ZADOSE-950642 format. One record per atom (N, C-alpha, C): residue in one letter; y, x, z. Coordinates in pm, whole numbers, plus 32768, in hexadecimal, padded with zeros to 4 digits. Layout:
AYXZ
...
***
This chain:
M80D35D9FFE30
M80725D93FDC3
M80A85DE1FD4C
M805C5E38FD10
M80845E8EFCA0
M80725E45FC1D
R80D65E5FFBC1
R80CF5E24FB3B
R80B75E95FAD5
V805C5E85FA80
V80385EE9FA1A
V80595EAFF991
N80AC5EFAF944
N80D45ECEF8BC
N80685EFDF85B
L80205EA1F82D
L7FB55EC4F7D0
L7FDF5EC0F73D
L80605EA1F722
L80905E9DF696
L809C5F2BF65D
P80855F3EF5DA
P80925FC5F59C
P81255FE7F582
H816E600AF5EF
H81FE6021F5E1
H821D609DF58C
R81C360FEF592
R81DA6176F540
R81D26156F4AC
Q81716107F487
Q816560E1F3FB
Q81DD608DF3CF
V820D603AF42E
V82815FE6F40A
V82FC603CF3F3
K8313609EF44D
K838660F6F43B
K837C614AF3BC
R82FF6177F3A1
R82EB61C4F325
R8308616FF2AB
A82D960F3F2AB
A82F36099F238
A8387607DF22A
L83CA606DF29F
L845C6056F299
L84A560CEF25E
R847C6145F28B
R84BC61BEF254
R84A261CBF1BF
Q842761AEF196
Q840761B4F107
Q8459614FF0B7
R846A60D8F0F2
R84BB6073F0AC
R854D60A3F09F
E858160DDF10B
E860B610FF105
E86186181F09E
F85B261D7F0A0
F85B46245F03F
F85AE6212EFAF
G855B61ACEF99
G85526172EF13
G85D66133EEE8
L861660EDEF48
L869960B3EF26
L8700611FEF05
M87026188EF58
M876261F5EF3E
M8744623BEEBA
A86C2624FEE9C
A869E628FEE1E
A86C76237EDA8
T86AE61B3EDB7
T86D66156ED4C
T876D6156ED3A
F87B76153EDA9
F88496154EDA1
F887B61D7ED63
S883C6246ED8C
S886462C8ED52
S884862CCECBC
A87D46297EC94
A87B36296EC05
A88156240EBB6
I883761CAEBF3
I88986173EBAE
I892061B8EBA4
A894B61FAEC12
A89CD6241EC10
A89CC62B1EBAB
A895B62FDEBA8
A8952636CEB48
A89556337EAB9
A890E62C9EAA0
A890F628FEA19
A899B625FE9F3
A89E26225EA55
A8A6B61F7EA3A
A8AC5626DEA1A
V8AB862DAEA67
V8B096351EA4D
V8AEA638BE9C4
V8A686394E9A3
V8A4163C8E91F
V8A776371E8B0
F8A6C62EEE8C3
F8A9F6291E85D
F8B36629EE84D
L8B7C62ADE8BE
L8C0D62BCE8B8
L8C35633EE871
V8BF163ABE897
V8C0E642DE856
V8BEE6426E7C2
Y8B7D63E8E7A0
Y8B5563DBE714
Y8BBD6389E6C6
T8BEE631DE704
T8C5262CAE6C1
T8CD46317E6AB
V8CFF6360E713
V8D7C63ADE706
V8D6E6418E69A
I8CFE645FE69C
I8CEA64CAE638
I8CE46490E5AB
N8C9B641FE59B
N8C9563E0E517
N8D1F63B0E4EA
G8D6E637BE548
G8DF56351E524
G8E4A63C5E4F5
R8E406435E53D
R8E8D64AAE512
R8E5C64E1E48C
I8DD764DEE479
I8DA1650BE3F8
I8DD264B2E387
D8DD0642EE39D
D8E0063D2E336
D8E9563E8E319
A8EE363FEE386
A8F726418E372
A8F886499E325
Q8F396501E343
Q8F466581E2FB
Q8F1C6571E26A
V8EB46521E252
V8E896509E1C7
V8EF764C4E178
I8F376460E1B9
I8FA6641BE175
I9019647CE15B
R903764D0E1BE
R90A26533E1AD
R90806596E13D
N900365C2E13A
N8FD9661DE0CE
N8FE465DBE045
G8FC1655AE041
G8FCF6512DFC2
G905F650CDF93
R90BB64F2DFF2
R914964F1DFCD
R91776579DF9E
L914A65E1DFE6
L91706669DFBD
L913A668BDF33
D90BE6664DF18
D9085667CDE93
D90D46633DE27
A90FD65B7DE45
A914B656CDDE3
A91D265AFDDCB
E921265DFDE37
E92926624DE26
E928166A7DDDB
L921266EDDDF5
L91F7676ADDAC
L91E5674FDD16
V91A266E2DCF7
V919266BEDC6A
V921966A2DC2A
K9271665BDC73
K92F76640DC3F
K934666C1DC2C
L933B671CDC90
L9382679BDC85
L934E67EEDC10
D92CA67EFDBFD
D92926837DB8B
D92C667FFDB07
K92D1677BDB01
K9307673DDA87
K93986764DA72
K93E66764DADF
K9472678BDAD4
K947F681EDAAA
I94286873DAE3
I942A6901DABD
I940A6911DA29
D93A768C6D9F8
D938668CBD969
D93FB689CD913
D94406832D944
D94B56801D8FA
D9523686BD8F7
I953668AFD969
I959C6919D96F
I9578698BD911
K94F769AFD90D
K94CC6A1AD8B2
K94E469F2D820
D94C36974D800
D94DC6945D777
D95716947D759
L95C46920D7BA
L96546920D7A6
L968869AED792
K96536A0CD7E1
K967C6A98D7D1
K96536ACCD747
N95DD6AA7D71A
N95B16AD1D694
N960B6A96D628
Q96306A17D639
Q968969D9D5D8
Q97126A1BD5D9
I97446A3CD651
I97C56A81D65A
I97BD6B09D617
S974F6B51D630
S973E6BD5D5F2
S973A6BC9D559
L96F26B64D527
L96ED6B51D496
L97766B2ED45F
M97C06ADBD4A8
M98476AB7D47A
M98A36B30D479
L98986B86D4DF
L98EA6BFED4E2
L98C56C5DD470
D98426C68D454
D98186CBCD3E4
D984E6C86D360
R98486C02D34F
R987E6BC6D2D4
R99146BDBD2CB
K99586BCDD33D
K99E96BE4D33E
K9A096C72D316
Q99BA6CD2D34B
Q99D06D5ED328
Q99B86D76D294
V99506D36D25E
V99356D45D1CE
V99A86D0DD17B
V99DA6C97D1A4
V9A4A6C5AD15B
V9AC56CB3D163
E9AE06CEBD1D9
E9B546D43D1E8
E9B456DBFD192
N9ACA6DF7D190
N9AB46E6DD13B
N9AC56E4BD0A7
L9A946DD6D07E
L9AA66DAECFF2
L9B396D9BCFD2
Q9B826D5ED02F
Q9C106D4AD01A
Q9C596DD0D010
T9C2E6E2ED064
T9C6C6EB3D061
T9C4D6EFBCFDF
N9BCE6EFBCFB8
N9BA66F45CF40
N9BE16F07CEC1
R9BF96E83CEC4
R9C2C6E41CE4C
R9CB86E73CE28
S9D0A6E86CE8D
S9D946EAFCE72
S9DAB6F43CE91
Q9D3F6F8BCEB0
Q9D4F7015CEDC
Q9D8A706ECE6F
A9D557063CDF7
A9D8670BBCD8A
A9E1A70A3CD6F
V9E427024CD6C
V9ECF7005CD51
V9F28703BCDC0
V9EFD7028CE3C
V9F4F7055CEAD
V9F5670ECCEB1
I9EE77131CE92
I9EE871C4CE94
I9F4771FACE2A
L9F3F71C2CDB1
L9F9C71EFCD48
LA02D71D5CD6F
DA0457161CDAA
DA0CC7142CDD5
DA0F871A0CE45
EA09C71C1CEA1
EA0BD721ACF10
EA0DB72A6CEDE
IA08C72D7CE7F
IA0A5735DCE49
IA12B7360CE01
SA14A72F8CDB5
SA1CA72F4CD70
SA24072EFCDD2
RA22D72B1CE45
RA29772ADCEA9
RA2AF7337CEE7
QA2457385CEF3
QA2507406CF38
QA27C7477CEDC
LA289745FCE5A
LA2AF74C9CDFD
LA34274EECE0F
PA361756CCE26
PA3EE7596CE2B
PA42575A8CD9D
EA4A975B6CD92
EA4E675CECD0F
EA4C1765ACCDF
GA4C1766ACC5B
GA49F76EBCC21
GA40B7706CC1D
LA3B9769ECC25
LA32876AFCC26
LA2EB763ACBDD
YA28A7658CB86
YA24275ECCB42
YA1AD760ECB41
LA15D75A6CB34
LA0CD75B5CB3C
LA08E75B2CAB2
KA02375FFCAA3
K9FD87603CA25
K9F5775B1CA2E
S9F1775B3CAA3
S9E997567CAB0
S9E7F7548CB44
I9E3974D9CB57
I9E0B74B0CBDC
I9D797486CBD0
K9D2374C6CC1A
K9C9574A8CC17
K9C65748DCCA6
Q9C09742DCCB2
Q9BD2740CCD35
Q9B3B7412CD30
Q9B00745ACD8F
Q9A707460CDA1
Q9A527440CE33
G9A2173C8CE48
G9A0D739CCED2
G9A927388CF18
D9AA673CDCF86
D9B2473C5CFD0
D9B827439CFB1
V9B5A7491CF57
V9BAC7506CF36
V9BF574ECCEB2
I9C797500CEB4
I9CCD74EBCE3F
I9D047572CE14
S9CEE7597CD96
S9D227613CD5E
S9D9E75F4CD0B
I9E08763BCD27
I9E887625CCE3
I9EB276A6CC9F
E9ED3769BCC1E
E9F08770DCBD2
E9F9276E7CB9F
G9FED7747CBAA
GA075772BCB7D
GA0C477AACB66
VA1437797CB47
VA19E7806CB2A
VA21E77EDCB78
AA2517857CBB8
AA2CD784ECC04
AA32978BFCBDA
DA3AC78A8CBE8
DA4097912CBC0
DA4137980CC28
TA3F27962CCA6
TA3F279C9CD0F
TA37C79B2CD6D
NA35B7A1BCDB8
NA2F07A0ECE1C
NA31879B0CE8D
AA39C79A8CEA6
AA3CB7951CF13
AA3AB78BFCEF6
RA3AC7898CE76
RA389780FCE52
RA2F777F1CE77
VA2A07852CE5E
VA212783FCE80
VA2007834CF17
AA2487889CF62
AA2407882CFF4
AA27277FBD027
TA2DB77C6CFE9
TA30E7742D00F
TA2A776D6CFF5
LA26276E0CF82
LA1FA767FCF62
LA18A7683CFCA
VA16076FACFF3
VA0F67707D057
VA12276C7D0DB
RA19F76DED104
RA1D176A2D180
RA1D57609D175
NA20275D8D102
NA2097547D0EF
NA17E7507D0F4
LA11D7548D0B6
LA0957511D0B8
LA05A7513D145
SA0807577D196
SA04E757ED21F
SA0807509D273
AA0F874D7D253
AA1327469D29F
AA10973DFD26B
SA0B873DBD201
SA093735BD1C5
SA0297315D219
EA02B728FD215
E9FC67240D25B
E9F447237D20C
W9F4A7251D18B
W9ED47245D135
W9E9372CBD115
L9EDB7337D12A
L9EAA73BBD106
L9EB27417D17F
E9E567477D184
E9E5574D2D1F6
E9E1B7559D1CB
S9E3975BED21A
S9E047646D20A
S9E18767DD17C
P9E937680D147
P9EA876BED0C3
P9E987755D0CD
S9E5A778FD068
S9E477820D065
S9E667852CFD8
L9EB578BBCFD2
L9EDA78F7CF52
L9E697951CF24
V9E327930CEB0
V9DC2797ECE7A
V9DF579F5CE2A
E9E5879DECDD5
E9E887A49CD7D
E9F177A2BCD54
I9F657A94CD47
I9FEB7A89CD0F
IA0057B09CCBF
KA0357AF8CC46
KA04B7B6CCBF0
KA0C37B51CB95
AA1007BBDCB6A
AA1767BB3CB13
AA1497B9ECA83
VA1887B3ECA3F
VA16C7B22C9B3
VA1F17B0FC96B
TA1E97B14C8E7
TA2607AFFC896
TA24D7A81C844
VA2A57A21C857
VA29E79A1C813
VA31F798FC7C3
NA311798BC73E
NA385797EC6E4
NA3ED79E9C6FF
GA3BB7A63C716
GA4147AD4C72E
GA4517AD7C7B8
IA4267A7EC811
IA45D7A79C899
IA3ED7A9EC8FA
KA40C7AF6C956
KA3A87B1DC9B9
KA3957AADCA1E
QA3187A86CA2F
QA2F47A1CCA8D
QA2827A4ECAE7
NA25E79FACB47
NA1F17A1ACBA4
NA18779ACCB9B
AA11679CFCB5E
AA0A67970CB56
AA0567978CBD8
FA0327905CC0B
F9FEC7902CC8B
F9F7778A0CC86
T9F1B78BACCDD
T9EA97860CCF2
T9E967850CD89
L9E9377D4CDB6
L9E7C77BBCE45
L9E197749CE55
K9DDE7748CEC9
K9D7E76DECEEA
K9DAC7699CF69
V9D947618CF6D
V9DBA75C8CFE1
V9D4D7561CFF9
N9D377542D076
N9CD074E0D09A
N9D0B7455D0A4
N9CBC73F5D079
N9CE67369D082
N9CBA7332D108
Q9D1572EED14B
Q9CF372ADD1C9
Q9D1D721BD1C1
V9CCF71C6D207
V9CED7137D209
V9D387118D289
P9DB470ECD282
P9DFE70CDD2FC
P9DCC704ED33C
K9E077028D3AD
K9DE16FADD3F1
K9E016F35D39B
V9DC16EC5D3BD
V9DCE6E4DD36B
V9E5F6E1FD364
E9EA86E27D3D7
E9F336DFAD3D7
E9F876E4DD378
A9F786ED3D382
A9FC36F2AD329
A9F986F19D299
L9F166F01D287
L9EE16EEED200
L9F206E73D1BE
D9F2A6E05D207
D9F646D8CD1CE
D9FF46DA3D1A4
GA0416DEAD1F7
GA0CC6E05D1D5
GA0D86E5FD15B
AA0836EC6D157
AA0886F22D0E4
AA05C6EDCD064
T9FF66E88D06D
T9FC76E41CFF6
TA0316DE2CFC2
IA0726D9BD01D
IA0DC6D3FCFF1
IA14F6D8CCFB1
GA1726E00CFEE
GA1DF6E50CFB5
GA1BD6E85CF2C
AA13F6EB2CF1C
AA1176EE6CE9A
AA1176E7ACE30
KA0E56E04CE53
KA0E26D97CDF1
KA16E6D6BCDCA
SA1C86D64CE2E
SA2516D3BCE0D
SA2956DA4CDB8
KA2786E23CDD1
KA2B66E8BCD80
KA2836E87CCF0
LA1FD6E6DCCE1
LA1C66E64CC5A
LA2006DEECC10
KA2156D7FCC58
KA2526D0BCC16
KA2E06D2ACBEB
GA3286D76CC3F
GA3B16D9ACC1B
GA3B66DF4CBA3
RA3536E4DCB97
RA3516EA7CB21
RA32E6E5ACAA3
SA2D56DF5CAB1
SA2AE6DA8CA3B
SA31F6D4DCA11
***
């Protein structure tokens, strides 16, 4: 006896396949959403970490800018202090310059020579005097060349004159004034002051 299956088995298999496909699609969608959420969370975490790092860097940059400004202000103050120091040193030098120059010229004078006038215009000093021989004038020029306060002496004129019936040599020379170093200046100033005190 033959048995005939009258049930719609094709429709049942199709419905089963559709159900399996729906489950797989749902599972795939859930997995994809989970992956997207995970990637989104990781990226947001890295972005937040980078934002925090950038904030720290900005704060450090602000501190560095402040330190740089402080260093610039300190450099300006140092520069002003050095300028003031230079001004004070120049004032100290100029205050005793005339006394030291006169003392220096008197130290360099050889015997047999005396001066008639000393004039200064700027850094140039004009000296007029009388010597008994030309060798005395040459000695004076050499002495002035070796001075710490005077430099580049040049003989302008020398001529024979008669003073009280004695033949002499009148001369005119020019020499430049130079400012020695501070250490040498202090020693020369102290020596000049002590010598002036001894004369007084």
